[in-house]
C-alpha positions in Angstrom: 19.3 0.6 -17.4 21.6 2.9 -15.4 24.0 1.7 -12.7 22.3 0.9 -9.5 22.0 3.8 -7.1 22.9 3.2 -3.5 21.4 5.5 -0.9 22.7 5.3 2.6 22.9 7.5 5.8 26.0 9.3 4.5 24.5 10.5 1.2 20.8 10.5 1.9 20.4 14.2 2.3 22.1 14.9 -1.0 20.0 12.3 -2.7 16.8 13.8 -1.3 17.8 17.2 -2.6 18.8 15.9 -6.1 16.0 13.4 -6.7 13.2 15.4 -5.2 10.9 12.4 -4.7 7.6 13.3 -3.1 5.5 10.2 -3.8 6.0 6.4 -3.4 3.9 3.6 -4.7 4.1 0.0 -3.5 3.5 -2.0 -6.6 4.8 -4.5 -9.2 4.7 -2.7 -12.6 7.3 -4.9 -14.4 6.3 -3.5 -17.8 6.7 0.1 -16.7 10.1 -0.5 -15.0 11.4 -2.2 -18.2 9.9 0.1 -20.8 11.1 3.2 -18.9 14.4 1.8 -17.9 13.7 2.8 -14.3 16.9 3.1 -12.2 17.4 0.4 -9.6 17.8 1.9 -6.1 19.1 0.1 -3.0 18.1 1.9 0.2 20.4 1.2 3.1 18.9 2.4 6.4 19.8 1.8 10.1 16.9 -0.5 10.3 18.0 -2.6 7.3 18.6 -2.6 3.6 15.8 -2.6 1.0 17.0 -4.1 -2.3 14.0 -3.6 -4.6 13.2 0.1 -5.2 13.2 1.9 -8.5 13.5 5.6 -9.3 10.7 6.3 -11.9 9.5 9.4 -13.7 6.2 10.2 -15.4 5.3 13.6 -16.9 8.5 15.0 -15.5 7.6 14.0 -11.9 9.9 11.7 -10.0 8.5 9.0 -7.8 9.7 5.8 -6.0 8.4 2.4 -6.9 8.8 0.0 -3.9 8.6 -3.3 -5.7 6.1 -5.5 -4.0 6.4 -6.6 -0.3 8.8 -9.5 -0.7 12.5 -9.7 -1.3 12.5 -12.3 -4.1 11.4 -15.1 -1.7 7.7 -15.3 -1.1 6.5 -15.8 2.5 3.3 -15.7 4.4 1.9 -12.2 5.0 2.6 -12.5 8.7 6.3 -12.9 8.0 6.7 -9.9 5.6 8.9 -7.2 7.0 6.5 -4.3 6.5 8.6 -2.1 8.7 11.5 -2.2 6.2 9.3 -1.0 3.4 8.1 1.9 5.4 11.6 2.7 6.7 12.9 2.9 3.1 10.2 5.4 2.2 10.5 7.7 5.2 14.3 7.5 5.0 14.0 9.3 1.7 11.8 11.9 3.2 8.7 10.7 1.2 5.4 11.3 3.0 2.8 10.5 0.3 2.2 6.8 -0.3 -0.1 4.7 -2.5 -0.4 1.0 -1.8 -1.7 -1.4 -4.5 -3.2 -4.8 -3.9 -4.6 -7.9 -5.6 -7.7 -9.0 -3.7 -10.7 -11.2 -3.8 -14.3 -10.0 -4.2 -16.6 -10.9 -1.2 -20.1 -9.8 -2.2 -22.2 -11.9 -4.6 -22.6 -8.8 -6.8 -18.8 -8.2 -6.9 -17.0 -9.2 -10.1 -13.3 -9.8 -10.9 -11.7 -6.9 -12.7 -13.0 -4.1 -10.6 -10.8 -1.7 -8.8 -11.6 -0.4 -5.4 -10.4 2.8 -3.6 -11.0 1.6 -0.1 -12.3 4.0 2.5 -11.9 1.6 5.5 -10.6 -1.8 6.5 -11.0 -4.5 9.1 -7.9 -6.1 10.6 -8.3 -9.9 11.1 -4.8 -10.9 11.9 -2.2 -10.8 14.7 -0.3 -7.7 13.9 2.9 -7.1 15.9 5.0 -4.6 13.8 5.6 -1.0 14.8 8.0 1.7 13.6 8.3 3.2 17.1 8.7 0.4 19.6 11.6 2.3 21.3 9.0 4.8 22.5 7.0 2.2 24.4 3.3 1.3 24.0 1.0 3.7 22.1 -2.1 3.1 20.0 -2.3 4.7 16.5 -5.5 6.6 15.8 -7.0 4.7 12.8 -10.6 5.9 13.0 -10.1 7.2 9.5 -7.3 5.0 8.2 -6.7 6.6 4.8 -5.7 10.1 3.8 -8.9 11.6 2.3 -7.0 14.1 0.2 -5.0 11.3 -1.6 -8.2 9.2 -1.9 -9.9 12.1 -3.6 -7.0 12.5 -6.0 -7.2 8.8 -6.9 -11.0 9.0 -7.3 -10.6 12.0 -9.7 -8.0 10.1 -11.7 -10.3 7.0 -11.8 -12.9 9.0 -13.7 -10.6 9.0 -16.7 -10.3 5.2 -17.1 -12.5 2.8 -19.0 -12.7 -0.1 -16.5 -15.0 -0.2 -13.4 -13.8 1.6 -10.3 -15.6 1.8 -7.0 -14.7 4.9 -5.0 -15.2 3.3 -1.6 -15.2 -0.1 0.0 -14.2 -2.1 3.1 -11.1 -4.2 2.8 -11.1 -7.3 5.1 -7.4 -7.9 5.9 -7.0 -11.7 6.5 -3.4 -11.6 7.6 -0.7 -14.0 8.6 -1.8 -17.4 7.6 -0.4 -19.7 4.8 -3.9 -20.2 3.3 -6.8 -18.4 1.8 -10.2 -17.9 3.5 -12.7 -20.6 4.2 -16.2 -20.4 2.8 -17.6 -19.7 6.3 -15.2 -16.8 6.7 -16.2 -15.4 3.3 -19.9 -15.7 4.2 -19.3 -13.9 7.5 -17.4 -11.1 5.8 -20.3 -10.7 3.3 -22.8 -10.7 6.1 -20.9 -7.7 7.6 -21.1 -5.8 4.4 -17.4 -5.9 3.7 -16.4 -5.8 0.0 -13.0 -7.2 -0.6 -10.5 -9.5 1.1 -6.7 -9.6 1.0 -3.7 -10.1 3.3 -1.3 -7.1 3.1 -3.2 -3.8 3.5 -2.5 -3.9 7.2 -0.1 -3.4 8.9 1.2 -1.4 5.9 -1.5 1.3 6.3 -1.0 1.5 10.1 2.8 1.8 9.8 2.4 4.6 7.3 0.1 6.4 9.7 2.5 5.7 12.6 5.3 7.2 10.5 3.4 10.4 9.8 2.7 9.7 6.1 -0.4 10.3 4.0 -1.5 6.9 2.7 -4.3 5.6 0.4 -4.8 2.3 -1.4 -5.9 0.8 -4.8 -7.1 -2.8 -4.8 -7.9 -4.8 -7.9 -10.2 -7.8 -7.6 -8.7 -11.0 -9.2 -11.5 -13.4 -8.5 -15.2 -13.5 -7.4 -17.7 -16.1 -6.2 -18.3 -17.4 -9.8 -14.6 -17.9 -10.5 -14.1 -19.6 -7.1 -16.9 -22.0 -7.8 -15.4 -22.9 -11.2 -12.0 -23.3 -9.6 -13.4 -25.7 -7.0 -15.1 -27.7 -9.8 -11.6 -28.1 -11.4 -12.3 -25.8 -14.3 -8.9 -25.7 -16.0 -9.5 -22.1 -17.3 -10.3 -20.6 -13.9 -6.6 -20.6 -12.7 -5.5 -19.0 -15.9 -8.2 -16.4 -15.6 -7.1 -15.5 -12.1 -3.5 -15.2 -13.3 -4.6 -12.9 -16.1 -6.6 -10.8 -13.7 -3.6 -10.4 -11.4 -1.5 -9.0 -14.3 -4.4 -6.8 -15.6 -5.2 -5.6 -12.0 -1.6 -4.4 -11.6 -1.9 -2.5 -14.8 -5.2 -0.9 -13.8 -4.1 0.2 -10.4 -0.9 1.6 -11.8 -2.7 3.5 -14.5 -4.9 5.2 -11.9 -1.8 6.1 -9.9 0.0 7.6 -13.0 -3.1 9.7 -13.8 -3.3 10.9 -10.3 0.4 11.7 -10.0 0.3 15.4 -11.1 -2.2 16.2 -8.4 -0.4 14.0 -5.8 2.9 15.8 -6.5 1.2 19.2 -5.8 -0.8 17.9 -2.8 0.4 19.7 0.3 -1.3 17.3 2.7 -4.2 17.6 5.1 -4.1 17.3 8.9 -5.0 13.6 8.9 -1.6 12.7 10.3 0.2 15.7 11.7 -1.2 16.2 15.3 1.0 14.6 17.9 -0.4 13.3 21.2 2.2 10.7 22.2 3.7 10.1 25.6 7.2 10.3 23.9 6.6 14.0 23.5 5.3 14.7 27.0 6.7 12.0 29.2 4.2 12.9 31.9 1.3 12.3 29.5 -0.9 9.2 30.2 -2.4 9.5 26.7 -1.6 6.3 24.8 -3.6 7.4 21.7 -1.8 9.6 19.3 -1.4 10.8 15.8 2.3 11.3 14.9 4.0 14.4 13.5 5.5 14.2 10.1 9.0 12.8 10.5 10.4 15.3 8.0 9.1 18.4 9.9 
């Protein structure tokens, strides 16, 4: 593997010109990083230093792997510094992002091993992170939380794989707690028609929108009601099955991403994120609902 690359405020403009990175993925593709000798990148920003990024290439297209959401030490989702992940991406001028997730299946019909391309989510935690606190209070427009253009690229790529992919679904984001869901919570989520549950889609998706980026997600189910019942009955194979599903889910979501990369690289972006309405633009404005302009424009 090449020597680690340090990108900081003094060399970032040169790095952006030389590397030409247009797309980032938040993922943990250990096998890909090792097999392709991806270059380790440390991104030093004014907000902080991100230590776990990798410069990758596929089909001649450079992209950035932001490795997971933890800096080696696991913590509750409520303690993850999602803002640092987003800052590292926007610092490099990247405005197209795909987040990947390991999730639980909610519905009785849902099965472990499926991949979802969510079209909506429900936030169930106490989110308090923002990229723009210096501008004062404003709400981010999340009526349509994902970039439909990127979603469609992922959906097209998913048509080329052999495993089951659902092209829409609602992600219930159970965020912040050092535990998984209770049965009553899962029953409630199912009664609402929600499909999958996890802990990290939001605020990641909101921070991407707040930063003017196009964002979409891929989520692999690692358990379902049947596996959970076996786990509660002390079935020794259920834990191993979940572990295998985590590894396979990461491979599946990353495969879809790689297949979508040629179109993602060409994608010019829609207007899902580029209209600005904030009070920080017009200080007289009383409008606290806004869609931010691309930072790189």
